[in-house]
C-alpha positions in Angstrom: 40.6 19.1 46.5 39.3 21.8 48.8 35.4 23.3 48.0 37.0 26.6 47.5 39.4 25.1 44.7 36.2 23.6 43.2 34.6 26.8 43.5 37.1 28.3 41.7 37.8 25.9 39.1 33.9 26.2 38.2 34.0 29.8 37.8 36.6 29.7 35.7 35.1 27.1 33.6 31.8 28.7 33.2 33.5 32.0 32.6 36.2 31.0 29.6 33.0 29.0 28.4 31.1 32.1 28.6 33.9 33.9 26.5 34.0 31.0 24.3 30.2 31.1 23.1 30.5 34.9 23.1 33.4 35.0 20.6 31.8 32.2 18.6 28.5 33.8 18.3 30.2 37.3 17.4 32.9 36.1 14.8 31.3 33.4 13.4 27.7 33.0 13.9 26.9 36.0 13.0 29.0 36.7 9.9 27.6 33.6 8.7 23.9 34.6 9.0 25.0 37.7 6.9 26.7 35.4 4.5 23.2 33.4 4.3 20.9 36.1 4.0 23.4 37.2 0.9 23.3 34.0 -0.8 19.5 33.5 -0.3 19.3 37.1 -1.8 21.2 36.3 -4.8 19.5 33.1 -5.7 16.2 34.6 -5.5 17.4 37.6 -8.0 18.9 34.6 -10.0 15.5 33.4 -10.7 14.1 36.8 -11.8 16.9 38.7 -13.6 16.9 39.1 -17.0 19.8 37.6 -19.0 23.4 38.8 -17.0 26.6 36.7 -17.3 28.9 37.0 -14.5 32.9 36.0 -15.0 34.2 33.7 -12.2 37.4 33.6 -10.7 39.1 30.9 -13.3 37.4 33.7 -16.3 34.4 31.4 -17.0 31.4 32.7 -18.5 28.1 31.8 -16.4 24.8 32.9 -17.2 22.1 33.7 -14.4 19.4 32.8 -16.6 18.4 29.6 -16.2 15.8 29.5 -19.3 18.5 30.1 -21.2 21.1 27.5 -19.6 18.5 24.3 -20.1 18.1 25.9 -23.9 21.4 24.4 -25.0 19.8 20.7 -24.9 16.5 18.8 -25.5 15.1 18.3 -22.1 12.6 15.8 -20.8 10.6 17.3 -17.8 10.6 15.8 -14.4 6.8 16.0 -12.1 6.6 14.1 -9.1 4.8 14.8 -5.9 8.2 16.3 -4.2 10.1 17.3 -7.0 9.9 19.3 -10.4 12.5 20.0 -13.4 14.3 18.2 -16.1 16.7 16.0 -17.2 19.3 16.8 -20.0 19.1 14.4 -23.2 22.6 16.0 -23.7 24.4 13.0 -21.4 21.2 12.2 -19.9 22.4 14.1 -17.1 20.0 15.1 -14.1 20.9 18.7 -13.8 17.6 20.7 -13.1 15.9 20.0 -9.8 13.7 21.9 -7.1 12.1 20.2 -4.0 8.6 21.5 -4.3 8.0 21.0 -0.3 10.4 23.4 0.2 10.7 27.0 0.1 13.9 28.9 0.4 12.4 31.2 3.3 9.0 31.9 5.4 8.2 34.6 2.8 5.0 33.1 0.8 6.3 34.3 -2.5 9.6 32.5 -1.8 10.9 29.9 -4.6 11.3 26.3 -3.9 14.5 25.3 -2.7 16.6 23.9 -5.5 18.9 21.0 -5.6 20.6 20.6 -9.1 21.5 23.1 -11.3 22.2 23.0 -14.9 25.8 23.7 -16.6 26.4 27.2 -17.9 25.1 28.2 -14.6 27.4 29.2 -11.7 27.4 26.5 -9.0 26.3 23.8 -11.4 25.3 20.8 -9.9 24.0 17.6 -11.4 24.4 13.7 -11.8 25.9 12.2 -14.8 25.9 8.2 -15.3 28.1 6.1 -18.2 30.3 3.4 -19.0 34.4 3.1 -19.1 36.0 0.7 -21.7 39.2 0.3 -23.1 39.7 0.5 -26.7 35.7 0.7 -27.9 35.3 1.1 -31.5 32.6 3.6 -31.6 33.1 5.2 -27.9 30.9 5.2 -25.1 28.6 7.5 -23.7 29.6 10.5 -22.0 28.7 13.5 -20.9 27.9 15.2 -24.4 26.4 12.3 -26.0 22.9 12.8 -27.7 20.3 10.5 -26.3 17.3 10.0 -28.1 14.2 9.6 -26.2 12.1 6.7 -27.3 9.4 5.9 -24.4 7.8 8.5 -22.6 7.3 12.1 -22.7 7.3 13.4 -18.7 9.2 11.5 -16.2 6.8 10.8 -13.3 6.1 8.2 -11.1 4.3 6.0 -13.2 6.2 6.9 -16.2 9.3 5.8 -16.5 11.6 7.2 -19.6 13.9 5.1 -21.7 16.6 7.1 -23.7 18.6 5.1 -26.6 22.0 5.9 -28.0 24.1 4.0 -30.7 27.7 4.3 -31.1 28.1 3.0 -34.3 29.8 0.4 -33.9 27.7 -2.4 -32.9 26.9 -1.1 -29.3 23.2 -0.4 -29.0 22.8 1.7 -25.0 19.8 1.9 -23.6 18.6 3.9 -20.7 15.7 3.8 -18.4 15.0 6.2 -16.0 12.4 6.0 -13.4 11.6 7.8 -10.2 9.0 7.0 -7.2 6.8 9.6 -5.6 9.8 10.5 -2.7 13.4 11.3 -4.2 15.0 7.9 -5.3 15.5 7.6 -9.3 16.4 4.3 -10.6 19.0 4.7 -13.8 18.9 1.0 -15.4 21.2 0.6 -18.3 21.2 -2.1 -21.0 24.0 -2.7 -23.3 23.7 -5.1 -26.3 26.4 -5.9 -28.1 25.8 -6.1 -31.9 29.3 -6.6 -32.8 31.7 -9.8 -33.7 33.9 -8.6 -31.2 33.2 -9.5 -27.4 33.5 -5.7 -25.7 34.3 -5.3 -21.8 32.9 -2.3 -19.9 32.9 -1.0 -16.5 29.5 1.2 -15.2 29.8 4.4 -13.3 28.0 7.4 -11.8 28.7 10.3 -10.5 27.2 13.8 -8.7 29.1 16.9 -9.1 29.0 20.3 -7.7 31.1 22.9 -9.7 32.3 25.3 -7.3 31.0 26.2 -3.5 28.4 28.2 -2.5 29.5 31.0 0.2 26.8 29.9 2.5 27.6 25.6 2.5 30.3 24.6 4.6 31.6 27.2 7.2 29.8 26.1 10.1 31.8 23.9 12.1 28.8 22.2 14.1 27.9 20.9 11.0 29.0 18.5 8.3 28.6 19.7 4.7 30.9 18.2 1.6 31.6 14.7 0.7 29.6 11.7 2.5 29.7 7.8 2.2 29.3 4.9 4.0 31.7 1.9 2.7 33.0 -1.6 3.8 31.7 -5.1 3.0 30.5 -8.4 4.8 28.4 -6.2 7.1 31.0 -3.7 8.8 30.5 -0.5 7.0 31.6 2.8 8.3 30.3 6.4 7.4 33.3 8.5 5.9 32.5 12.5 5.9 35.0 15.4 4.3 34.2 18.7 5.0 34.8 21.2 1.7 37.9 22.7 3.2 39.3 19.3 3.9 38.1 17.8 0.3 40.0 20.8 -1.8 43.4 20.1 0.7 43.2 16.3 -0.2 41.7 16.4 -4.1 42.0 12.5 -3.9 40.0 10.4 -1.5 39.6 6.6 -2.6 37.7 3.9 -0.8 36.7 0.0 -2.0 33.2 -1.4 -1.3 31.0 -3.9 -1.5 27.7 -1.9 -1.9 27.6 1.1 0.4 26.4 4.4 -1.1 28.3 8.2 -1.2 27.7 11.8 -2.1 27.1 15.7 -1.5 25.4 16.6 1.5 24.5 19.9 2.4 22.7 20.6 5.9 19.2 19.7 5.0 19.5 18.2 1.3 21.5 15.4 -0.3 22.6 13.7 -3.9 23.9 10.1 -3.2 24.7 7.7 -5.6 23.5 3.7 -4.9 25.2 0.9 -6.4 23.8 -2.8 -6.6 24.4 -3.7 -2.9 26.0 -7.0 -3.9 28.4 -5.5 -6.1 32.1 -4.1 -5.6 32.6 -0.9 -6.4 35.3 1.7 -6.5 34.6 5.2 -4.8 36.3 8.6 -4.7 35.8 12.0 -3.6 37.9 13.9 -5.9 38.4 17.8 -6.5 39.7 19.5 -9.9 40.9 22.9 -9.1 42.3 24.8 -6.2 39.8 27.8 -5.8 36.7 26.9 -4.2 35.0 28.9 -5.9 36.1 27.3 -9.1 36.7 23.9 -8.1 34.7 21.1 -9.5 33.7 18.5 -6.4 33.0 15.0 -7.6 31.8 11.8 -5.9 32.4 9.0 -8.2 31.7 5.3 -8.5 33.0 2.6 -10.6 31.2 -0.6 -10.5 32.9 -4.0 -12.0 33.8 -4.6 -15.5 31.8 -7.2 -17.8 32.6 -8.4 -20.8 29.6 -8.5 -23.5 29.8 -11.4 -25.9 28.6 -11.0 -29.1 25.0 -10.8 -29.6 24.7 -10.3 -25.9 23.5 -8.0 -23.4 23.8 -6.6 -20.1 21.9 -5.0 -17.7 23.5 -2.7 -14.4 20.7 -0.7 -12.4 22.3 2.6 -10.3 20.2 4.4 -8.1 20.3 8.3 -7.2 18.6 9.9 -4.1 18.3 13.6 -4.7 16.0 15.2 -2.2 15.6 16.4 1.3 17.4 14.4 4.4 13.8 13.7 6.0 14.6 10.9 9.2 11.5 8.7 8.2 12.5 8.6 4.3 16.1 7.7 4.7 15.0 5.2 7.5 12.6 3.8 4.5 15.7 3.3 2.2 17.5 1.8 4.7 15.1 -1.1 5.4 13.7 -1.2 2.0 17.1 -1.3 -0.1 19.4 -2.7 2.6 21.6 0.5 2.5 24.0 0.5 5.5 23.8 3.6 7.6 21.5 5.6 5.7 20.3 7.1 8.0 23.6 8.3 9.2 23.2 10.7 6.3 21.8 13.3 8.8 24.5 14.5 10.7 23.7 13.5 14.1 27.1 14.1 15.6 29.3 12.6 18.5 26.4 12.9 20.9 24.2 10.6 18.2 23.0 8.4 20.8 21.2 11.1 22.6 20.7 13.6 19.2 18.6 10.2 17.4 16.5 9.3 20.7 15.8 13.1 21.8 14.6 13.4 18.4 12.7 10.4 18.1 11.0 11.6 21.3 10.0 14.9 19.7 8.3 13.2 16.8 6.6 11.0 18.9 5.0 13.9 21.2 4.7 15.7 17.5 2.4 13.0 16.2 0.2 13.7 19.6 0.4 17.5 19.9 0.9 18.4 16.7 3.1 21.3 17.1 7.1 20.9 17.3 6.7 23.8 19.9 4.9 21.8 22.4 6.9 18.4 21.6 10.1 20.6 22.5 8.1 21.5 26.0 6.9 17.7 26.4 10.5 16.8 26.1 11.5 19.1 28.5 9.1 17.5 30.6 10.5 14.0 30.0 14.2 15.1 30.7 13.2 16.6 34.3 11.3 13.5 35.3 14.0 11.6 34.3 16.4 13.7 36.2 14.0 14.3 39.3 15.4 12.2 41.9 19.1 13.0 41.5 17.7 16.9 41.1 15.9 16.3 44.6 19.1 14.9 46.6 20.5 17.9 45.1 18.2 20.8 45.9 17.8 19.8 49.1 21.6 19.8 49.9 21.5 23.1 48.2 18.4 23.6 50.9 20.3 22.8 54.0 23.6 24.1 52.7 21.6 27.9 52.6 20.3 27.3 56.0 23.6 26.9 57.3 25.1 30.4 55.7 25.1 31.8 59.7 27.0 29.1 60.9 29.7 29.2 58.0 30.0 33.0 58.5 30.8 32.3 62.1 33.6 30.0 61.0 34.9 32.9 59.1 35.0 35.2 61.4 36.6 32.5 63.9 39.3 32.2 61.5 39.6 35.3 59.5 43.1 34.7 58.8 43.7 31.2 58.5 42.3 29.7 55.6 43.1 26.0 56.2 41.3 26.3 59.3 38.5 27.4 57.5 38.0 24.7 55.4 38.6 22.1 58.1 35.9 23.1 60.2 33.6 24.0 56.9 34.3 20.4 55.9 33.2 19.3 59.6 30.2 20.9 59.2 29.4 19.4 56.4 29.8 16.1 57.5 27.7 16.6 60.2 24.7 17.8 58.3 25.3 15.2 56.3 25.7 17.6 53.3 27.5 17.1 50.1 28.5 20.4 48.8 29.5 19.6 45.3 25.7 17.7 44.6 24.1 20.5 43.1 26.3 20.5 40.3 25.4 17.2 38.9 22.2 18.1 37.6 24.0 20.6 35.4 26.8 18.4 34.3 24.6 16.0 33.4 21.9 18.7 31.5 25.1 19.6 29.3 25.0 16.8 27.1 21.1 17.0 26.9 21.4 20.5 25.8 24.0 19.9 23.2 22.1 16.9 21.6 18.8 19.4 21.7 21.0 21.8 19.8 22.2 19.7 17.4 19.0 17.9 16.8 17.0 21.6 16.0 20.1 22.7 14.1 20.6 19.6 11.6 17.1 17.7 11.2 15.0 19.1 8.3 12.0 18.7 10.5 12.7 21.7 12.6 12.8 23.9 9.4 10.3 26.5 9.0 8.5 24.6 12.3 6.2 27.2 14.0 5.3 27.4 17.2 2.9 30.2 18.0 2.7 33.8 17.7 5.9 35.5 16.4 7.5 31.9 16.5 7.5 30.6 12.9 10.8 28.9 12.8 12.1 26.9 15.7 15.4 26.5 14.1 16.0 29.8 14.0 16.5 32.8 16.1 14.0 34.6 17.9 13.3 37.2 15.4 12.1 39.7 17.8 14.2 42.5 19.4 13.9 45.5 22.1 15.2 47.9 19.7 12.0 48.0 17.9 10.0 47.1 21.1 9.4 43.5 19.8 8.0 44.4 16.9 5.3 47.3 18.1 7.7 50.1 16.1 7.1 49.8 12.4 11.3 49.7 12.2 13.6 47.3 11.4 17.0 47.6 13.0 18.7 45.5 10.6 18.7 48.0 8.2 21.1 50.3 10.6 24.3 50.6 8.9 27.0 48.6 10.8 25.4 48.0 13.8 22.1 46.8 12.2 23.1 43.1 12.2 24.5 43.3 16.0 21.7 44.6 16.8 19.2 41.9 15.5 21.6 39.3 16.5 24.1 39.0 19.7 22.2 42.3 21.1 18.9 42.0 20.0 17.2 41.1 23.3 14.7 39.1 22.2 11.4 38.2 24.3 13.1 34.4 24.5 16.4 35.6 25.5 15.0 37.9 28.2 12.4 35.1 29.6 15.6 32.9 29.5 17.8 35.6 31.6 15.1 36.2 33.7 14.5 32.7 34.9 18.4 32.0 35.2 18.7 34.7 37.4 15.8 33.4 40.0 17.5 30.2 39.6 21.0 31.0 40.2 19.5 33.6 43.7 17.8 30.9 44.9 21.0 28.7 45.0 23.3 29.1 48.0 25.7 32.3 47.7 29.0 32.1 47.0 31.6 32.5 49.9 33.9 35.0 47.8 32.4 38.8 47.5 34.4 38.8 43.7 32.1 34.8 43.1 29.2 36.4 44.0 29.5 39.1 41.8 30.5 36.8 38.8 27.2 34.8 39.6 25.2 37.8 39.3 26.5 38.8 35.7 26.2 35.2 34.5 22.4 35.5 33.7 23.0 38.7 31.6 26.0 37.4 29.5 24.6 34.5 28.9 21.4 36.0 28.2 23.4 37.8 25.3 24.6 34.9 24.1 22.0 32.7 23.9 20.0 35.8 21.6 21.4 33.8 18.4 20.9 30.2 19.5 17.4 28.4 17.7 14.4 29.5 19.4 13.5 25.9 19.9 17.0 25.5 22.1 15.7 28.6 24.0 12.4 27.5 24.6 14.0 24.2 25.6 16.2 25.8 28.1 13.8 28.4 29.5 11.3 25.9 29.9 13.7 24.1 31.9 14.4 26.5 34.2 11.3 26.9 35.0 10.4 23.1 36.0 13.6 23.4 37.8 12.7 26.7 39.7 9.2 24.9 40.9 11.0 21.9 42.0 13.3 24.0 43.9 11.1 26.2 45.4 9.0 23.4 47.2 12.0 22.0 48.2 13.5 25.3 49.6 9.7 26.2 51.0 9.4 22.6 52.9 12.8 22.7 54.4 12.4 26.4 55.6 15.2 27.5 53.9 15.4 31.5 52.6 14.4 31.6 49.2 13.7 35.2 47.0 10.2 33.9 45.9 8.7 33.7 49.6 10.8 36.8 50.4 9.2 38.4 47.7 5.4 37.3 48.9 6.3 38.4 52.3 7.3 41.7 51.2 4.2 42.1 49.2 1.9 40.9 52.1 3.9 43.6 54.5 3.4 46.3 51.8 -0.4 45.6 51.5 -1.0 45.8 55.4 
């Protein structure tokens, strides 16, 4: 393919990609940001409002007063270094849980992140455990069973609690609930048969969410919804089902030996973990057709056990309920021999890049103590890895820049004969040992790295609310500065402006990091050989402007990475161009400065 066609295709690709990114930013990311802000505000109001009831689409009545919802049953407090909440003695359900290490926002008065929410409130979220059995005299414990607290007063890592329920027909159910100092609950159920007949029971566990909050399951780059790892004999696969697809396929069943399953959000997850040597029937179910009212549940049913008279059995199930921190998941994966538990984090299809990049950043964070500095160090590592390839590419580009006069002569010599121009240009490239496409290779290789860094910043909780310096207090969020208040110098919030506010603080914010990125991109392109066609040159000149607006909505950590990468590229490119005496804008600027002083 002639170089002219390659250039044209490259331009078309870049322009189409820019249009897609701009459209995605404007029509997807901006509305999502608005919904997240609205949801956070609603959540904050729920913790402070007086009792108010609101009808759901299915005409159910919900309270916004958490205290009133919890007052419907006797409760046992939960207190650990990372968790705070309570469990209900009605059904022995774990349905009130906050993650004390995390806040809803950066505000100092922001409430702790809520994981579980009691029934009676909109979007109730809880974990339940019980037994199934056919024709059991006296029944088995279920969602409304009134358990008795017989041991312990507060569930802590050092003080488990014991609950008991007697069905009045010879079966006694004892449940011991323990919790570690992180996010793992251990539920040990014992069933004693004091009747004269054997009984057959199968244990079950369920995590369920009643309706889906508006800010969940809307982002295409992230998985939120059902998740589980199933298989046997060392061969396990991770299954994911987003909320949108889940409601369209309301029953998804799996058989597995061990494994785990649950419901995941961006940073948080609740997951049931059976004994790893036990066969289970797992299912993701949805009851109801409306997103707001449907109940989403991840359920597992264990093997049936026959209990002879005067005998008892014991079943242990674990519940993970907390933040998806890499080291926490990895620790449980190793200590409990859980298959692929680390993949509860949505590393994406480039996991072979995303995870190593995260590990490198964590390594540098351990040394530097700042995730922003760790990102800068990662960028340096990436540039060093690509240094030899980039060196050859920039040498080729510098030689092409030196050949510009000869290329112009060829065009003037054959102004109306495009095939002859291409033939002469190819002969010139061969004579000078230049590959005109060599400059594209480093850029193409950086695209998957760029995406992996973006994914890592977006999904790992370690990046959430991670500060850099100055105004950058959350590397996983966009740069909060905007040109419309002179980057914070004017005491005015452009977001308060009706209609235009979200756009002035989004795509058109022109934040400090976005401007730095745009300027470095412009300088980098100015140092590249000019496109042969005037229209192509104009398009390339507009690209830094277009991408400045596109990148304004991306996480600050990503702009930090890309801007710093541009700076390192410019330095490397300048050294080569200066050595080969190729014309470049930096030397041109300094020469003009010297002339002006003279």
